[in-house]
N, C-alpha and C positions, 0 to 999 in steps of 0.2 A: 330494777338496776337503777343506781342514780346517775344523775347529771353529770358526775363528773366521769362514769364510766360511758356514759353516752357520746359525751363531747371527744373521749379517746378515742372511741370506736369509730368516729365521725371523721378525725384527723387522720385516722389509720388509712379510712378507705380513700380520703382525698389522695393520701401519698401513693397508694396501689395506683390511681387512675394514673398520674402524673408519673410514674414508673413506666408504666405502657404507654402512655404519649410518646416518652423520652424514647423508648425502646423502637416505636415504629419510624418514630423520625430516624435514628440512627441507621436504621435497617435500608432506609430510601435513601440515604445519603450513601451508603457503602455501593449499593445496586443502583448508582446514577449512572445513566447513558452520556456518552459524547452529547457535546452541544449541538445543536441541530437549526439550521438555517429556515427559519420559520416560514421564509417564502418557498422554497424549494423542497423543504421537508426531505432534505439530504444531511450528513454530516457536513459540516463546514472543514474541520480538518479531515484529511483521508489517511488513516493509519495504515502502519505497514503491513497488513495481511491482503488475504485473498477478497476483493471486491468486487461487487457486479461492476461490469464498464459502466451500466447507467448513471453509478455513482460517482462517477469520474469526472471533475469540474462540475459546471452547472452553478458554479458560487459567485457571485460577482462582489468581490471584497473590496472596496476603495483604498486606492492608497495614500494616505493622511498624515499631516506632522503628526510623528508620535513621540510624547513627552517623554524626555530621558531623566527619569528619577531613579535617584540613587546610584549613579553611576558613576565609575571614576573618570576622569579625563581623558584617559587610555579609550575607554570606552566609548565616549561620548564620540569622540575621535572616530573610532572606526564604524560608529552607527551611522554618523554623517556620512563617512564613503559608501558604507553600505545603501544607503538611501538615496544616495545621488545615483548610483546604478540602477538599484530599481525603479526609481524615477523615469530614468533614461532607456529603460528595458535594456540594457548592456550587459547581456548572459555573462561576454570575456571579463568584464570588470566585476560584473556580480560575483563571478566562480572566485576568483581572485580575492576578492574582500571577504567573500564566506569562506574561505579557507582559512584566513587569520582568524576568522569568528570561532571554528571550530578548533583549531592550534590551541586557543585560549581559553578554550571549555567555556565559551560566553554564548552557547547556540541555546540554552534552556531559558538565558534571560527574555522575558516577555517584548522586550521592545525588538531585539534581533529575531526573535521566534516570529512576529507580528510581519516583518519585513520580508522575511523569507516566505512565509506562505502567501504573502500578497503577489511577488511573482509567481510563484507557481501555479496560482489559482489565476493569474493572466495569462501564464502560458500556457493551463491546463485548457482555458475556454477558446482562447484566440487559435489553437493549433489543434489539439486531440480533439476536442468537442466538434471542431470543423470539418475533420476527415484529414488537416493537412499534415501526414505523416510524417513529410520528409523535413519540416522544420519542428515537428514535435520531437523528431530523431535527435536533430543537430541541435536543438537548445538542450535538450536533456543530456546529452552527451558531451557536453560542453562543461555543464557542472560535474557530471558525474565523474568524469575524468579527472578533475581536479580536485571534488568533494565528495567520494564516494558513499562517505557518511551520513551525507546531507539526503535521507529518505524520501523526499517529498520528488526531488527530480530521478533521482535513484527507481522509483517507482513507475513515474512516467515513462521513463525510459525502455522498463521491463513491458509496459503493456503495449508500448509503441511497437516494441519491438516483436512480441507476441503477434500484433495485429498483421505486420508486416508477414509473419511466419504462417499464420491461417491462410493470409492470401495466396500467400505459394501453395500451403496443403489444398487449397480448392480448387488451384488451379492444375494439380497434377504434378507441381514440382517437388518432388519431397526432398531432393537433396538441397534444394535451396531453405526448406522448410527446417530442415534439420539445421542448416548452418545459423537460422536465426536463433531457434531453441538452445543450441549451444551457448549462443550469445546471450543468452536469458541465464542459463546456467553458470556460466562462467562468472556471471555476475552474483547470484546467490540462487540456494536449491529452494525456489519456490515453483508452486503449481502451475502458473502459465507456461512454466517451462518443462515441467515434468510432463503435464497432461498434453501438452502439444508433442513432445517427442514419443510419448506412448499411443497416442493417435498416428503418429509417422510411420512406427513400429508395427503398429497392427495392422497398417495398409500396405507394410513390407511382406509381413506375415503372411497375410490372405492372398497377395499376388505370386508368394514362394508356393504355398499349396495348390494354386490353381494351375502353375506351372510344373507341378509335381518333383518340386527340388523340397524336399522333407529338410535334408540336411544343412542347408540355408534359413529356413524356416525355425527349425530349432536353434540355429545360431542367433536368429536374431530376437529370438523371444527370449534366450538368455541375456542376450545384451539387456533389455530392458525389464526383467521381471524383477528386479530388485529396487527399481525406481518406486517412489512413493507418490501413486497416482490415487485419482477420485475411485471411488467404488466400481462406479460402472464400467470404466474401464479395466478395473481388476477382474472384474465378471469375466469381461472379455477375454483379458488374457488367460485366465484360469480355463475358460472352456478352448480356447485355443491350445493350451497345454494339454489338456485331455485327448483334443483331437488327433495331436501329434504324439499320443502314447506314451507323455512323460509322467 
């Protein structure tokens, strides 16, 4: 084999290696996870999915001056208003300005996103994490009622309502618990609401069976049957259906 052939083989080998390295890099980039807060080991941004409650909050993101780069004059003015509301922890003013942000479809601009996230993190740490459900519900409702598409505060309201519902359920107040579950489901059909509702109706059905009222048990089972619930709750409902001869 001459030197020219050896050179060509060597070049081909180098190209193959470079392609493999590029492929690995591309694969890792596609499968990258959300940013993680290094100190706490939890996502900095809470996405709108079912999230373990221990991952809600516990992230301290300081509010600092955010440089407005490549923004229009109107965007800079609205950003300034939003920052004033965030710095003042004024949730009513924040909700009013945030409504304009979403109406103008500017929520995805990093400067606006950062401010919205910073106040959300403050509210979560200050109220939810500390167990102050009253204020957690109050401020999340202020923002949700004005800007329901603002998913961060919507999620805070959902988990706060769920906590209220769980407290009522654990105290044996099924009517109160169902009221909280319905409030969640009126916002969106999420596991926090459907699973709470399933637990309520499982308790009702068991009570109906104990009381010998199989017709009411069947009626309650029919109500909850089509809800999308967790696998363990689905198994319980299936067993109750069998027990009722359905």
